[in-house]
C-alpha positions in Angstrom: -25.4 14.2 -43.1 -25.8 10.7 -44.5 -24.5 11.6 -48.0 -21.0 10.1 -47.4 -22.6 6.7 -46.7 -24.5 6.4 -50.0 -23.2 5.6 -53.4 -23.0 8.6 -55.9 -26.3 9.5 -57.5 -28.4 7.3 -55.1 -30.1 10.3 -53.5 -32.6 12.6 -55.1 -31.8 16.3 -55.0 -34.0 18.5 -52.9 -36.6 20.6 -54.7 -38.8 23.2 -53.0 -42.4 22.3 -52.4 -45.2 24.3 -54.0 -47.7 25.7 -51.5 -50.6 27.7 -53.0 -48.4 28.8 -55.9 -45.5 29.7 -53.7 -42.2 27.8 -53.1 -42.1 26.4 -49.7 -40.0 24.2 -47.4 -41.4 21.1 -45.8 -39.9 20.3 -42.4 -39.9 17.0 -40.5 -39.0 15.9 -37.0 -35.4 14.9 -37.0 -35.1 11.1 -36.4 -31.4 11.1 -35.5 -29.1 13.1 -33.3 -25.3 13.3 -33.6 -23.6 11.3 -30.8 -21.4 14.4 -30.3 -24.5 16.4 -29.4 -25.9 13.8 -27.0 -22.9 11.8 -25.7 -24.8 10.6 -22.6 -28.2 9.9 -24.2 -29.7 6.5 -24.3 -30.8 4.9 -27.6 -34.5 4.1 -27.9 -35.8 1.6 -30.5 -38.0 2.7 -33.4 -41.7 1.9 -33.0 -42.6 -1.0 -35.3 -45.4 1.1 -36.8 -42.8 3.8 -37.8 -40.1 1.4 -39.0 -41.9 -1.8 -39.9 -39.2 -3.0 -42.3 -36.2 -1.8 -40.2 -35.1 0.7 -42.8 -34.5 3.4 -40.3 -32.6 1.1 -38.1 -30.4 0.0 -41.0 -29.9 3.7 -41.9 -28.8 4.4 -38.4 -26.3 1.5 -38.5 -24.9 3.0 -41.8 -23.8 6.0 -39.7 -21.2 3.7 -37.9 -22.2 4.9 -34.4 -22.1 8.6 -35.2 -25.8 9.0 -34.8 -28.4 7.9 -32.2 -32.2 7.7 -32.0 -33.2 9.1 -28.6 -36.3 9.8 -26.6 -36.2 13.4 -28.0 -36.3 12.0 -31.5 -39.1 9.6 -30.8 -42.4 10.5 -32.6 -45.6 9.6 -30.8 -49.0 9.5 -32.5 -52.2 10.4 -30.7 -55.6 9.3 -31.7 -59.0 8.4 -30.3 -59.3 5.4 -27.9 -62.4 3.2 -28.0 -64.3 5.7 -30.1 -63.6 8.7 -27.8 -62.7 12.0 -29.5 
């Protein structure tokens, strides 16, 4: 969806992953939602641990307001606290 905002030949073509000798597809959590799909959603900032160089924020701005990063797009990481499992 961001292809129109990048210069020609600046993105790598998708190639399937290899999983145990078979071609596979890797999927990721979607970071952005089209404003058309969430017209009343509030934008949430990227966690500094996820976007420490503001690259995702800049990518979002390239979309000229057509995309939003919402609470539904927010990724949370869970881990042990104070040595607990």
